[in-house]
C-alpha positions in Angstrom: -88.1 10.4 -64.8 -84.9 8.3 -64.8 -85.1 4.7 -65.8 -84.2 2.0 -63.3 -81.3 0.9 -65.5 -79.9 4.5 -65.5 -80.1 4.6 -61.7 -78.3 1.3 -61.4 -75.6 2.4 -63.8 -75.1 5.6 -61.8 -74.7 3.7 -58.5 -72.1 1.4 -60.1 -70.2 4.3 -61.5 -70.3 6.1 -58.1 -69.1 3.1 -56.2 -66.2 2.6 -58.6 -65.1 6.2 -58.3 -63.8 5.9 -54.7 -61.5 2.9 -54.1 -61.3 0.9 -50.9 -57.9 1.6 -49.4 -58.3 -0.9 -46.5 -56.5 -3.8 -48.2 -53.5 -1.6 -49.2 -53.1 -0.3 -45.6 -53.4 -3.8 -44.1 -50.9 -5.2 -46.6 -48.1 -2.6 -46.2 -48.6 -1.0 -42.7 -45.8 -3.2 -41.2 -43.3 -1.9 -43.8 -43.8 1.7 -42.6 -41.8 2.9 -39.6 -41.9 6.0 -37.4 -38.6 7.7 -36.8 -37.4 9.5 -33.8 -34.1 11.3 -33.9 -32.1 12.7 -30.9 -29.8 15.6 -31.7 -27.5 17.1 -29.0 -27.4 20.9 -29.4 -24.0 22.5 -29.5 -22.9 26.0 -28.7 -21.3 27.7 -31.7 -17.6 28.4 -31.3 -14.5 28.9 -33.5 -12.2 25.9 -33.4 -8.7 27.1 -32.5 -7.0 23.7 -32.4 -7.8 20.5 -34.4 -8.6 18.6 -31.1 -11.1 21.2 -30.0 -14.6 19.9 -29.9 -17.9 21.9 -29.8 -19.2 22.4 -26.2 -22.6 20.9 -25.6 -25.3 23.4 -24.7 -27.0 23.1 -21.4 -30.5 21.7 -21.9 -32.3 18.7 -23.3 -31.5 17.0 -26.6 -33.6 18.1 -29.5 -36.1 15.6 -31.0 -36.8 15.3 -34.7 -39.5 13.1 -36.1 -40.2 11.5 -39.5 -41.1 8.3 -41.3 -39.3 5.6 -43.2 -40.3 2.5 -45.1 -38.7 -0.9 -45.9 -38.0 -1.1 -49.6 -35.3 -3.8 -49.9 -35.3 -7.6 -49.3 -32.3 -7.0 -46.9 -34.4 -4.8 -44.8 -33.0 -1.4 -45.9 -35.2 1.5 -44.9 -35.6 4.6 -47.0 -36.2 8.1 -45.6 -35.3 11.8 -46.1 -31.8 12.9 -45.2 -33.1 15.9 -43.5 -35.0 13.7 -41.0 -31.8 12.1 -39.7 -29.2 14.8 -40.4 -26.7 15.4 -37.5 -28.4 12.6 -35.5 -26.8 11.3 -32.4 -29.3 8.5 -32.2 -31.9 7.2 -34.6 -34.8 5.1 -33.3 -37.6 3.4 -35.2 -41.2 2.7 -34.1 -42.5 -0.5 -35.7 -46.2 -1.3 -36.0 -47.3 -3.4 -33.1 -44.1 -2.9 -31.0 -43.9 -0.7 -28.0 -40.1 -0.6 -27.7 -38.0 1.6 -29.9 -35.5 0.0 -32.3 -32.1 1.6 -32.8 -31.1 2.2 -36.5 -27.9 3.1 -38.3 -27.2 5.0 -41.5 -26.1 2.9 -44.4 -25.6 5.8 -46.8 -27.0 9.2 -47.7 -27.3 11.8 -50.5 -27.7 15.2 -48.8 -28.1 17.1 -52.0 -31.2 15.1 -53.1 -32.4 14.5 -49.5 -32.2 10.7 -49.5 -30.9 8.4 -46.7 -30.9 4.7 -46.2 -31.1 3.1 -42.7 -30.6 -0.4 -41.4 -31.9 -1.9 -38.1 -31.8 -5.2 -36.2 -35.4 -6.2 -36.8 -37.3 -8.9 -38.8 -37.9 -7.9 -42.5 -41.7 -7.4 -42.9 -43.5 -9.2 -45.6 -44.4 -7.9 -48.1 -42.0 -4.9 -48.4 -42.8 -1.8 -50.3 -41.4 -1.7 -53.8 -40.4 1.4 -55.8 -42.6 2.0 -58.9 -41.7 3.9 -62.1 -42.3 7.6 -62.8 -43.7 6.7 -66.3 -46.6 5.0 -64.6 -47.7 8.1 -62.7 -50.8 9.9 -64.0 -52.1 13.2 -62.9 -55.5 12.6 -61.2 -54.8 9.1 -60.0 -55.5 8.1 -56.4 -52.6 7.9 -54.0 -52.2 6.9 -50.4 -49.7 8.3 -47.8 -48.7 6.5 -44.6 -46.6 8.3 -42.0 -46.2 9.8 -38.6 -47.5 13.4 -38.7 -46.8 15.1 -35.4 -45.6 11.7 -34.1 -49.0 10.0 -34.7 -47.8 6.7 -36.0 -49.2 5.0 -39.1 -51.6 7.8 -40.0 -53.2 7.2 -43.4 -54.2 10.0 -45.7 -55.5 9.8 -49.3 -55.6 12.2 -52.3 -54.6 12.4 -55.9 -51.6 13.2 -57.9 -52.1 16.9 -58.5 -49.1 17.5 -60.8 -45.8 16.0 -61.9 -42.3 17.2 -62.6 -42.3 20.1 -60.2 -38.7 21.4 -59.6 -37.8 22.8 -56.2 -34.7 23.9 -54.4 -34.5 24.4 -50.7 -31.1 25.7 -49.5 -28.4 23.4 -50.9 -30.9 20.6 -51.7 -32.2 19.9 -55.2 -35.5 18.3 -55.8 -36.0 17.5 -59.5 -39.3 16.1 -60.8 -41.3 16.3 -57.6 -44.8 14.8 -57.5 -47.4 17.3 -56.2 -50.3 15.8 -54.2 -53.2 16.9 -52.1 -52.9 13.9 -49.7 -52.4 15.5 -46.3 -48.7 15.8 -45.4 -47.5 17.4 -42.2 -44.4 17.5 -40.0 -43.4 13.9 -39.4 -44.6 12.6 -42.8 -41.2 13.3 -44.3 -39.6 10.1 -45.6 -42.9 8.2 -45.8 -44.2 6.4 -48.9 -46.7 7.8 -51.5 -48.4 4.6 -52.8 -50.6 4.0 -55.8 -53.5 1.6 -56.0 -51.2 -1.1 -57.3 -49.2 -1.0 -54.0 -46.2 0.7 -55.7 -44.2 3.5 -54.1 -44.4 6.3 -56.7 -42.8 8.8 -54.4 -41.3 9.7 -51.0 -43.2 12.4 -49.1 -40.8 15.2 -48.5 -42.2 18.8 -48.3 -45.4 20.7 -47.8 -46.4 24.3 -48.5 -46.7 26.1 -45.2 -48.7 28.9 -46.7 -51.5 26.8 -48.1 -53.4 23.5 -47.7 -53.5 20.5 -50.1 -50.1 21.2 -51.6 -47.5 18.5 -50.7 -44.5 17.2 -52.6 -42.9 13.8 -53.0 -39.6 12.7 -54.5 -40.4 10.7 -57.6 -39.7 6.9 -57.8 -37.2 7.2 -60.6 -35.1 9.8 -58.7 -35.2 7.5 -55.6 -34.2 4.4 -57.7 -31.2 6.2 -59.3 -29.8 7.7 -56.1 -30.4 4.5 -54.0 -28.7 2.4 -56.6 -25.7 4.7 -56.4 -25.6 4.5 -52.6 -26.0 0.7 -52.4 -23.9 0.1 -55.6 -26.5 -2.2 -57.0 -29.4 -2.0 -59.5 -33.0 -1.9 -58.4 
């Protein structure tokens, strides 16, 4: 028969194993934004003269979706470049607001799939800060906030499954990806992967279509380096 002290110790250990994510979500949910992108389809054609322009296809504009997050005191928003590539119009969905907010591209790094946006909107407080890759540990809890399938501010949790996963998709390079089993789907791209200290350790970017529980995020150090180059300032 187990002693009472052993049962109590077991309960305490069990309770500490699963953290409460509510405070993290409440603190940072306003810094996460849904993204809607309008892209006008074009009919392929060979340009004969320099002033020739592609002819628009008949039909409705294509809609791409994704996520972004405010990471800078000036209100700059980080997302994936593939989310806003070839966009005619970029619109943001902020927490608690029904109307869409127009955004513009500040800069981009196509090769590493990183883009920075800016919009005429109040800067939320607190903003999300980039952490450091050296502080990432395999097995630690992480939280993802995003807009999978357009469902704004969806929260999923999991752990860091692995680190330093290299990946190349087309002409894009993804060095040192973080692998996670936190659910990531279409629309999560560009959203933050947050640790229990409230630091962004990665930006959710890709998911394995042939399996479940295998998602990838661009690590914080890669983000910091590329963003510093785009903004010409140290982070």
